C-alpha positions in Angstrom: -21.0 21.0 -6.6 -20.7 19.3 -2.9 -19.5 22.0 -0.4 -16.0 21.3 0.8 -15.3 19.5 -2.5 -12.4 20.7 -4.5 -10.8 19.3 -7.6 -6.5 19.3 -7.2 -3.9 19.8 -9.4 -0.8 18.5 -10.5 0.0 15.7 -8.3 -3.4 13.6 -9.0 -3.5 14.6 -12.7 -5.9 11.7 -12.9 -7.9 12.0 -9.8 -9.4 15.4 -11.5 -10.3 13.1 -14.4 -12.2 10.8 -12.5 -14.1 13.3 -10.0 -15.4 14.9 -13.4 -16.6 12.0 -14.7 -18.1 10.9 -11.1 -20.1 14.0 -10.8 -20.8 14.6 -14.3 -24.7 14.7 -13.6 -24.9 15.9 -10.2 -25.3 19.6 -10.2 -27.0 20.2 -7.0 -27.7 18.1 -3.7 -31.2 17.1 -5.5 -29.8 15.6 -8.3 -30.6 11.8 -8.6 -27.4 10.4 -10.5 -23.9 10.0 -10.3 -21.8 8.5 -12.9 -18.8 6.5 -12.6 -15.9 5.3 -14.8 -16.0 2.1 -16.5 -13.5 0.0 -15.1 -12.8 -2.2 -18.6 -10.6 -0.5 -20.9 -12.6 1.3 -23.8 -11.0 -1.3 -26.5 -11.0 -4.6 -24.4 -15.1 -3.1 -24.0 -15.9 -3.2 -27.9 -14.7 -6.9 -28.0 -17.9 -9.1 -29.4 -19.5 -10.2 -26.1 -19.7 -14.0 -25.6 -22.7 -14.5 -23.8 -24.3 -12.5 -20.2 -22.6 -12.9 -16.8 -24.5 -15.9 -14.6 -27.5 -13.7 -13.1 -26.8 -15.5 -9.7 -22.8 -14.7 -9.5 -22.4 -13.3 -6.2 -20.3 -10.5 -6.4 -18.2 -8.3 -4.0 -17.8 -4.9 -4.8 -15.8 -1.9 -2.7 -17.3 1.5 -3.5 -15.1 4.8 -2.9 -16.1 7.9 -1.4 -13.8 11.0 -2.4 -12.4 13.4 0.5 -14.0 16.2 1.6 -10.8 18.5 1.3 -8.2 16.6 -1.0 -6.2 19.7 -1.4 -5.8 20.0 2.1 -4.8 16.9 2.3 -2.2 17.2 0.4 -1.1 20.5 1.5 -0.7 18.9 5.2 1.4 16.1 3.5 3.7 18.6 2.1 4.0 20.2 5.6 4.6 16.9 7.1 7.2 15.7 5.0 8.9 19.4 5.1 11.8 19.6 7.7 11.3 23.2 7.6 7.6 23.3 8.8 6.5 23.4 12.0 4.6 20.7 11.0 7.1 18.1 10.4 6.4 14.8 11.1 3.6 15.8 13.5 1.5 12.7 12.5 -2.4 12.7 12.9 -4.5 9.5 14.1 -6.4 7.8 11.9 -9.6 9.1 12.9 -8.7 12.6 13.2 -8.1 12.2 9.4 -11.3 10.8 8.9 -12.9 14.3 11.1 -11.3 16.3 9.0 -11.0 14.9 5.3 -13.2 11.9 4.7 -16.8 12.4 4.0 -19.1 13.1 6.6 -21.1 10.5 8.4 -24.0 11.6 7.2 -22.8 11.5 3.4 -21.7 7.6 4.1 -24.8 6.8 5.5 -26.8 7.9 2.6 -24.6 5.6 0.6 -25.2 2.6 3.2 -28.9 3.5 3.0 -28.8 3.2 -1.0 -27.0 0.0 -0.9 -29.5 -1.5 1.4 -32.8 0.1 -0.6 -30.8 -1.7 -3.5 -30.9 -4.9 -2.1 -27.1 -5.0 -1.3 -25.9 -6.7 1.8 -23.5 -4.6 3.8 -20.2 -6.6 3.8 -17.6 -4.1 5.5 -17.7 -0.6 6.7 -14.5 1.1 6.8 -13.8 3.9 9.8 -11.9 6.6 7.3 -15.5 6.4 5.6 -13.6 6.4 2.3 -14.6 2.7 1.5 -17.9 0.5 1.6 -18.4 -3.0 0.8 -21.6 -4.5 -0.4 -22.1 -8.0 -1.9 -24.7 -8.5 -3.9 -25.8 -10.9 -7.4 -25.0 -10.1 -10.7 -28.8 -9.2 -11.4 -28.7 -6.5 -8.0 -25.6 -5.1 -9.2 -27.1 -4.6 -13.0 -30.2 -3.1 -11.6 -28.4 -0.9 -9.3 -25.9 0.6 -11.4 -28.3 0.4 -14.6 -25.8 -1.7 -16.4 -25.7 -5.2 -18.1 -22.7 -7.4 -17.2 -21.3 -9.3 -20.3 -18.9 -11.5 -21.0 -15.8 -11.4 -23.3 -12.9 -13.1 -24.3 -9.7 -11.6 -23.2 -7.5 -10.0 -25.9 -4.1 -11.0 -24.2 -4.6 -13.9 -22.1 -6.3 -17.5 -22.3 -9.5 -16.9 -20.6 -13.1 -14.7 -20.4 -13.8 -11.8 -18.6 -16.7 -9.6 -17.7 -17.8 -5.9 -17.1 -20.3 -3.4 -17.7 -21.9 -2.6 -21.1 -21.9 1.0 -20.0 -20.4 3.2 -17.4 -22.6 2.8 -14.0 -24.5 5.2 -12.5 -26.3 5.3 -9.4 -29.7 7.1 -7.9 -28.1 9.1 -5.1 -27.1 12.4 -4.0 -23.8 12.0 -3.0 -20.6 11.7 -4.4 -19.0 8.7 -5.3 -15.5 8.1 -7.0 -15.1 4.5 -7.6 -16.3 1.1 -7.7 -14.6 -1.7 -7.5 -15.2 -5.5 -8.8 -17.3 -4.4 -11.5 -15.0 -7.0 -13.9 -12.6 -9.1 -13.4 -10.3 -8.0 -16.6 -7.3 -7.3 -14.4 -6.0 -9.7 -11.9 -3.5 -8.9 -9.1 -0.3 -10.6 -9.9 2.8 -10.9 -8.0 6.2 -9.3 -8.9 8.6 -12.1 -9.0 10.4 -14.6 -11.0 11.5 -18.0 -10.1 14.4 -20.3 -11.4 15.2 -23.9 -9.9 18.3 -23.5 -7.4 20.7 -25.0 -10.1 19.8 -23.4 -13.0 23.4 -22.9 -13.9 22.5 -19.3 -15.4 22.1 -17.4 -12.0 25.6 -15.3 -11.4 27.1 -14.2 -9.1 26.5 -17.4 -7.0 28.2 -15.0 -3.7 25.4 -15.9 -1.0 25.3 -18.2 2.1 22.1 -20.1 0.9 22.4 -23.5 -1.4 24.3 -22.7 -5.1 24.9 -19.2 -3.9 22.0 -17.4 -3.5 21.6 -15.1 -0.9 19.5 -15.5 2.0 19.1 -14.4 5.9 22.2 -12.3 7.0 23.9 -11.7 3.8 21.2 -8.6 3.2 22.1 -6.8 6.9 26.1 -7.9 5.9 25.6 -5.7 2.3 23.7 -3.3 3.1 23.8 -2.4 6.8 27.4 -3.7 8.2 28.1 -2.6 11.7 24.3 -2.0 12.5 23.0 -3.6 15.7 19.4 -2.4 15.1 17.1 -5.4 14.6 13.8 -4.0 14.4 13.0 -4.2 17.8 9.6 -2.8 18.8 8.7 -2.0 15.5 6.1 -4.5 13.3 6.1 -5.1 9.7 2.7 -5.1 7.7 2.3 -7.3 4.2 -0.3 -6.9 1.4 -0.8 -10.4 0.0 -3.5 -11.6 -2.3 -2.5 -15.4 -1.1 -1.8 -17.5 1.7 1.4 -19.2 3.1 2.5 -22.4 4.8 4.0 -22.0 8.0 6.6 -24.8 7.9 8.4 -22.8 5.1 8.9 -19.7 7.2 9.8 -21.7 10.5 12.3 -23.9 8.0 13.7 -20.9 6.4 14.4 -18.7 10.3 16.0 -22.2 11.6 18.0 -22.6 8.4 19.5 -19.3 8.5 20.1 -19.0 12.1 16.8 -16.2 12.5 14.6 -15.8 15.2 11.1 -17.2 15.1 9.4 -13.8 14.2 6.0 -13.5 15.2 3.4 -13.8 12.3 -0.1 -12.4 12.3 -2.6 -13.1 9.5 -5.3 -10.4 9.1 -8.3 -11.6 6.7 -10.0 -9.1 4.3 -13.5 -10.0 2.7 -12.9 -13.6 4.5 -8.9 -14.1 3.6 -7.3 -16.5 2.1 -9.0 -20.1 3.1 -7.0 -22.2 0.5 -3.3 -21.5 -0.2 -3.1 -21.2 -3.9 0.6 -20.9 -6.1 0.8 -17.1 -5.4 2.1 -18.7 -1.6 5.3 -18.0 -3.1 5.1 -14.7 -3.0 3.9 -14.4 0.2 6.5 -16.9 1.8 9.2 -14.2 -0.2 7.9 -11.1 1.3 8.0 -12.9 5.0 11.1 -14.1 4.7 12.9 -10.9 3.6 11.4 -9.1 6.3 12.6 -11.2 8.8 16.0 -11.6 7.4 16.3 -8.0 7.4 14.5 -6.7 10.9 14.9 -10.3 12.9 13.9 -8.1 15.9 10.5 -7.1 14.9 7.5 -7.7 17.2 5.3 -9.2 14.9 4.8 -9.3 10.7 1.4 -8.9 10.2 -0.1 -10.6 6.4 -3.1 -9.0 5.1 -5.0 -11.7 3.1 -7.6 -11.3 0.6 -9.0 -13.4 -2.3 -7.4 -12.8 -5.5 -9.6 -10.2 -6.7 -9.1 -6.5 -7.5 -12.1 -5.3 -5.8 -10.4 -6.4 -2.7 -7.0 -4.2 -3.3 -8.6 -0.9 -1.7 -10.2 -2.7 1.0 -6.9 -4.0 2.1 -5.1 -0.6 1.9 -8.3 0.9 3.9 -7.5 -1.6 6.6 -4.1 -1.1 6.8 -4.4 2.4 6.8 -7.5 2.8 9.7 -5.8 -0.3 11.7 -2.7 1.5 11.5 -0.6 -1.2 13.0 2.7 -0.6 11.3 4.6 2.0 10.5 6.2 -0.1 7.4 4.3 -1.5 4.3 5.4 -3.8 1.8 3.3 -4.6 -1.5 4.9 -7.0 -4.3 1.4 -7.0 -5.6 0.0 -5.0 -8.8 -2.3 -4.4 -11.6 -5.1 -2.4 -13.2 -5.8 0.8 -13.9 -5.3 3.8 -11.4 -7.2 4.1 -8.9 -8.1 7.5 -7.3 -9.8 6.0 -3.8 -6.2 4.4 -3.4 -4.3 7.6 -3.9 -6.3 9.3 -1.1 -5.8 6.1 1.3 -1.8 6.5 0.3 -2.3 9.9 1.3 -3.9 9.3 4.5 -1.1 7.0 5.2 1.3 9.6 4.6 -0.3 11.6 7.3 -0.1 9.2 9.9 3.4 8.4 9.3 3.6 4.8 7.5 6.1 4.2 5.0 4.1 2.3 1.9 6.8 0.4 -0.5 5.6 -0.8 -3.4 7.3 -3.2 -6.0 7.2 -1.4 -9.4 7.3 -5.2 -11.9 9.4 -7.5 -13.6 8.6 -6.7 -17.2 11.5 -4.0 -17.8 10.8 -0.7 -18.7 6.8 0.7 -18.7 5.7 1.4 -22.1 2.4 3.2 -22.0 0.4 3.2 -19.3 1.9 2.0 -15.8 -0.2 -0.6 -14.1 -1.6 0.2 -10.5 -0.2 1.1 -8.1 3.5 1.3 -9.8 3.3 5.2 -10.5 1.9 6.4 -7.6 3.3 9.5 -6.8 1.8 9.3 -3.0 4.2 5.8 -2.0 7.6 5.2 -2.4 8.6 2.9 -5.8 11.1 0.5 -5.6 13.3 -1.3 -8.1 15.0 -4.2 -8.2 19.4 -4.9 -8.5 21.9 -7.7 -8.9 24.0 -7.9 -6.1 27.6 -8.8 -5.8 29.4 -9.4 -2.4 32.4 -10.7 -0.8 31.3 -14.0 -0.5 28.7 -15.6 2.1 27.4 -12.7 4.7 29.8 -10.9 2.8 30.7 -6.8 2.2 29.2 -5.2 -0.4 31.1 -5.2 -3.8 29.2 -4.0 -6.7 25.5 -3.7 -8.4 24.1 -3.7 -11.7 20.2 -3.5 -12.7 18.4 -6.6 -12.6 17.5 -7.6 -16.2 17.1 -11.2 -17.4 16.5 -10.8 -20.6 13.9 -12.5 -23.0 12.8 -15.5 -20.6 10.8 -18.1 -23.0 8.2 -15.5 -24.6 8.4 -12.4 -22.2 11.3 -9.9 -21.1 11.9 -9.9 -17.5 13.7 -7.4 -15.1 13.5 -4.2 -13.1 10.3 -2.1 -14.2 10.8 1.7 -14.4 9.3 4.3 -16.4 7.5 7.5 -17.2 4.0 7.8 -15.7 1.2 8.8 -18.5 -1.5 9.9 -15.5 0.5 11.8 -12.7 2.4 15.2 -13.0 5.9 15.4 -11.8 5.8 15.4 -7.9 7.2 18.8 -6.1 10.1 16.5 -4.8 11.1 15.0 -8.0 11.7 18.5 -9.6 14.9 19.8 -10.3 16.8 16.6 -11.6 18.4 16.9 -14.8 17.1 14.0 -16.9 19.2 14.4 -20.0 21.2 11.4 -19.6 18.9 8.9 -18.1 15.6 9.7 -20.1 13.3 11.0 -18.0 10.7 13.4 -17.7 10.5 17.2 -16.6 6.9 17.0 -16.6 5.3 13.6 -15.5 6.0 11.1 -12.5 9.2 8.7 -13.1 10.1 5.3 -11.0 11.3 3.8 -9.1 12.7 5.9 -6.4 14.9 3.8 -5.0 16.0 0.0 -5.2 17.8 -2.9 -3.5 18.7 -6.5 -4.5 16.1 -8.7 -6.7 18.4 -11.5 -8.1 19.8 -14.9 -6.7 17.2 -14.8 -3.7 16.6 -18.3 -1.5 13.0 -18.6 -0.9 11.4 -21.4 0.9 7.7 -22.1 -0.5 5.3 -24.2 -1.5 5.5 -26.6 2.0 9.2 -27.9 1.5 10.2 -26.2 -1.9 13.1 -24.2 -2.6 14.0 -21.7 -5.3 16.0 -19.1 -6.7 13.9 -15.6 -7.0 14.4 -12.8 -9.1 12.1 -9.6 -8.8 11.1 -6.1 -7.7 8.9 -8.0 -5.1 12.4 -9.4 -3.0 13.2 -5.4 -2.8 10.0 -3.9 -1.6 10.1 -5.8 1.9 13.7 -5.4 2.4 13.2 -1.6 2.3 10.0 -1.9 4.5 12.3 -4.3 6.6 15.2 -1.6 6.4 12.6 1.1 7.5 11.9 -0.7 10.8 15.5 -0.8 11.9 15.6 3.2 11.1 12.3 3.7 12.7 13.6 1.5 15.8 16.5 4.2 16.1 14.0 7.1 16.0 12.1 5.8 18.8 14.8 4.9 21.0 15.8 8.9 20.6 12.2 10.1 20.8 11.6 11.1 17.6 8.7 9.9 15.2 8.8 7.6 12.7 10.1 8.7 9.2 7.2 8.1 7.2 6.5 8.9 3.6 10.4 9.4 2.9 10.5 10.2 -0.7 11.2 14.0 -0.3 13.8 13.4 1.9 15.5 10.9 -0.3 15.6 13.2 -3.1 16.7 15.6 -1.2 19.2 13.5 0.1 19.9 12.3 -3.5 20.3 16.1 -5.0 22.8 17.2 -1.9 26.4 16.2 -0.6 25.4 13.6 1.4 24.4 11.3 -1.4 27.3 9.3 -1.7 26.9 8.4 2.1 23.4 7.1 2.1 22.9 5.1 -1.0 25.1 3.0 -3.8 24.7 4.0 -6.6 24.0 1.6 -9.8 25.5 3.1 -12.6 25.8 -0.3 -14.5 22.9 -1.8 -16.4 19.6 -1.4 -17.9 15.8 -2.6 -18.3 15.6 -2.6 -21.8 13.4 -5.4 -23.6 11.8 -5.9 -27.0 9.3 -3.3 -26.8 11.7 -0.6 -25.2 15.0 -1.4 -26.9 17.0 2.1 -25.7 15.4 3.1 -22.4 16.1 3.0 -19.8 20.0 2.8 -18.8 21.3 3.1 -15.6 23.4 6.4 -15.0 25.0 8.4 -12.4 22.8 9.7 -10.0 18.5 9.2 -10.0 17.5 7.0 -13.2 14.7 5.3 -14.4 16.2 1.5 -13.3 17.0 1.9 -10.0 16.2 5.1 -8.6 18.9 6.8 -6.6 20.1 3.3 -5.7 20.3 1.2 -3.1 20.5 1.4 0.7 23.7 2.3 2.8 21.9 2.0 6.4 24.6 3.5 8.6 24.1 6.9 6.0 20.3 6.6 6.2 20.1 6.4 9.7 22.2 9.6 10.3 20.5 11.7 7.1 16.5 10.7 8.3 17.3 10.8 12.1 19.7 13.2 13.2 20.3 12.5 16.6 22.6 15.4 17.9 24.3 18.4 17.1 26.9 16.2 15.8 28.5 17.3 12.7 31.8 15.9 12.8 34.3 13.0 13.7 37.2 13.5 15.2 40.0 10.9 16.3 40.1 10.0 20.2 42.8 7.4 19.8 45.5 6.8 16.6 45.3 3.9 15.6 49.2 1.6 16.3 51.8 3.5 13.8 53.5 0.3 13.1 51.6 -3.1 12.7 52.2 -6.6 11.0 50.4 -7.8 7.9 47.3 -9.7 9.1 47.6 -9.3 12.9 45.0 -7.0 14.8 46.6 -3.3 15.0 47.8 -3.0 18.9 45.8 0.3 19.1 42.9 0.3 17.6 41.0 3.8 16.7 38.5 5.3 18.7 36.1 8.0 17.0 34.3 10.6 18.9 30.9 12.5 17.4 30.9 16.0 18.1 29.6 19.4 17.2 31.0 22.1 15.6 32.5 23.2 19.0 34.1 20.3 19.9 31.7 19.0 22.4 30.9 15.1 22.3 27.4 13.8 21.6 27.1 11.7 24.2 23.3 10.8 23.2 24.3 9.7 20.2 24.2 5.9 20.1 23.2 4.8 16.4 25.7 6.9 13.7 27.4 3.7 12.5 31.2 5.0 11.1 32.8 3.0 8.5 36.8 2.6 8.3 38.2 1.7 5.3 41.8 1.9 3.5 42.4 5.6 2.0 46.5 5.9 1.6 48.2 3.2 0.0 47.3 -0.1 -1.1 45.0 -3.3 0.0 42.0 -3.7 2.0 41.1 -3.4 5.7 40.3 -6.4 7.5 38.0 -7.0 10.5 35.0 -5.2 11.8 34.9 -2.1 9.9 31.3 -0.7 10.8 31.0 -0.3 14.6 28.0 1.8 15.8 28.6 4.8 18.8 27.7 4.4 22.1 27.6 7.3 23.8 28.8 9.2 21.0 32.2 7.2 20.8 32.8 4.5 18.3 35.7 2.5 19.3 36.8 -0.3 16.5 38.3 -3.7 18.0 39.9 -5.9 15.5 40.9 -3.7 12.9 44.0 -5.3 10.5 45.5 -5.0 7.1 47.2 -8.1 5.0 49.1 -5.7 2.7 52.4 -4.8 3.6 52.5 -1.0 2.9 52.2 2.3 4.4 48.4 3.1 5.1 45.8 5.8 6.3 42.8 5.0 7.5 39.4 6.9 6.7 36.5 7.3 9.1 33.0 8.4 7.8 29.8 8.5 9.4 26.8 9.4 7.1 26.3 12.9 6.9 29.0 13.9 9.4 32.2 15.5 8.3 34.5 12.6 8.1 38.2 12.0 9.3 41.6 10.1 8.5 44.1 8.7 10.6 47.7 9.2 10.8 49.9 6.6 8.4 50.2 3.0 9.8 53.4 1.2 8.2 52.2 -2.4 8.0 55.0 -4.5 7.7 55.7 -8.3 6.1 55.0 -11.0 8.8 57.3 -14.2 9.1 58.6 -16.5 6.3 56.3 -18.9 5.2 56.5 -19.9 1.9 58.3 -19.1 -1.5 56.8 -17.4 -4.6 57.3 -18.2 -8.0 56.6 -15.5 -10.7 57.3 -16.4 -14.2 57.4 -13.5 -17.3 53.2 -12.4 -17.8 53.0 -12.8 -14.0 53.1 -9.7 -11.4 53.1 -10.2 -7.3 49.8 -9.4 -5.7 49.9 -8.9 -2.1 46.9 -10.2 0.3 45.1 -11.3 -3.1 45.8 -15.2 -3.0 47.7 -16.9 -5.0 49.3 -13.8 -4.6 49.9 -13.2 -8.3 48.1 -12.3 -11.6 48.5 -12.6 -15.4 49.1 -15.6 -18.0 52.9 -17.1 -18.2 54.1 -15.8 -21.3 54.7 -18.7 -24.1 58.7 -19.2 -24.8 59.5 -21.2 -27.8 61.8 -23.8 -26.9 65.7 -23.5 -26.1 65.0 -19.6 -25.4 66.1 -18.8 -22.0 63.6 -16.9 -19.8 63.9 -15.5 -15.9 62.1 -17.0 -13.1 61.9 -15.1 -9.9 61.5 -16.5 -6.4 60.1 -14.6 -3.6 60.3 -15.6 0.0 56.6 -14.4 1.4 54.7 -14.2 4.3 51.1 -15.9 4.7 49.8 -13.0 2.8 51.9 -13.0 -0.2 54.2 -9.8 1.1 57.6 -10.1 0.6 59.9 -10.7 3.4 63.0 -9.0 2.9 65.3 -10.4 5.6 65.4 -13.7 4.5 68.8 -15.2 2.9 68.0 -18.5 2.7 69.4 -20.8 -0.5 66.6 -21.6 -3.4 66.8 -25.1 -5.4 64.9 -25.1 -8.3 63.4 -28.3 -10.0 61.5 -28.9 -13.1 59.0 -32.1 -14.6 60.8 -31.1 -17.6 64.1 -33.6 -17.8 66.3 -31.8 -20.2 65.6 -28.2 -18.9 68.1 -26.3 -18.1 68.4 -24.7 -14.4 70.5 -22.1 -13.0 72.4 -23.5 -9.7 71.1 -23.0 -6.4 
């Protein structure tokens, strides 16, 4: 075997299999051949050939080399993600990772020499030395790898595909892990679905975009209320297999009042020269990113032709360029790729957060397409969001699932990996009710809204989108807010957050950091009973959707603050609908009562505790010097209330009683049998009037109420009743 090369265990089960196959014929440094796995599924490769690939067809290959010390890198990532480790968030630079864990320069050069000696053109070299890109005609590929490239009818698509007749072999004495580009059986596809804006199906129609779709500030209002962070000083990187129309992005920004965020296209393997139908995905990703993080300095759009051979090179460029701490990916397809997994581990070791959209075909059955079960990145599902209205507050969510659409089932993908063992951080969760696995990786990890999303795309078209690809860039953008905060307080980026969020999910601060999605499922025709949303972690939405204020505090503790105390109590009396005369002021303190003057990021949320009704005004405010000052709280329901104040993982506090009285008499309210008064909720009553037989009597209650339907007891005016029924018998005034 090769010095320094070790096979690793549970987190990369298939990795060990691939390396074993790759080195099957290698017994010493004098060995002549390395075998790599045929990229075509065995069942598909057995299909009758319909011909030989054109020998002049130019192919682009990505040759993947193994890590020199995979177990060492895995251990390093675990330490970097462990708050109890002295190496916690002590990230390495890309060049340090290459030096310590990548193939040696000599090994990389041997692969280059092998390629040149077999008449390949060197297309790109990667600083991590994990990837080498080469070009050559089919005839050169066949000769160099001892294969024939045959064409077959695709078993599930209306096209042919090509692939090797046998496992490729290389006459070389250094290990090679993968070779991508030897087949087009798999083609990357975006994880989104599109409906017309006026489809008459989408619910709820609560957003600020046309037809009630969500766009722009709707996302921040629902998931990051009171958070003033915008991603300033941060960047976002997006992985794309198509281009986009700049005019769509600028039109979206103008329509929803978003600053013009600079975009920078980074071409991989020539980039995208002609914008194709996949521009809908690219536009979606960019628009979601700038909606949640409108203050980022740049959105980097990595673009490559839609070929699976470009997936690993794009990942490698994102890792070695290291331009952004947060990355979104909304494309998938193909089998597990061990070279990609090694790159994902390098990303984690240098502090990058990679968010992947799991897919849009409801529950996974069998093998999960790449990279949606990788244990080294954050897997993101989708929900259907309900808010109070345009740019409104969060109300509830359910799992995104459109059911059967034409011939396919459409919904948030989740399930159990057949390739990866359960990671350490996912262990210790009861899988009894969610039907997950205690031995294999479960996905997704988290979720965000992915339904009724307004998108401008295709050079002037607008549509209503659904998909986990809405959620992944939103999570990447949310992480830009968190990392802006981390930078401001002198901390490192949060990086690979799975170990942290699973610890949160298992701990006492879960409800302060996540909206737990407990309604809905991702059932389909092929999976009629898996999986349903449950309390806590499930295989539809993971831990749920983010509460930005809580995650800011949990992922980036800014001080020794442990609790909230009330510096100024709200007014003891108030009038319905009018801002309290004295607004509450909250302090962030440690256990000894010391004000945390360096805390400028904790968001404190105020909500009605005792009593009835909903608190109005700006109910989320960010700390300044450890003090949170509310400015316009009010309450429309006349009754005695108290106000609860919560700040993520900090111990909350509750105000003294506020006696809210009715305002001035402004209107009359009638109640007939079957109706009940509901102050503060228009039209002030609920219920359906009870039917009565003609000639029988019934009572009518007339209330003098204020503008919010609260009873005004002091009114003694005379009331006169009239009826549209000329023979009705009415009481006197």
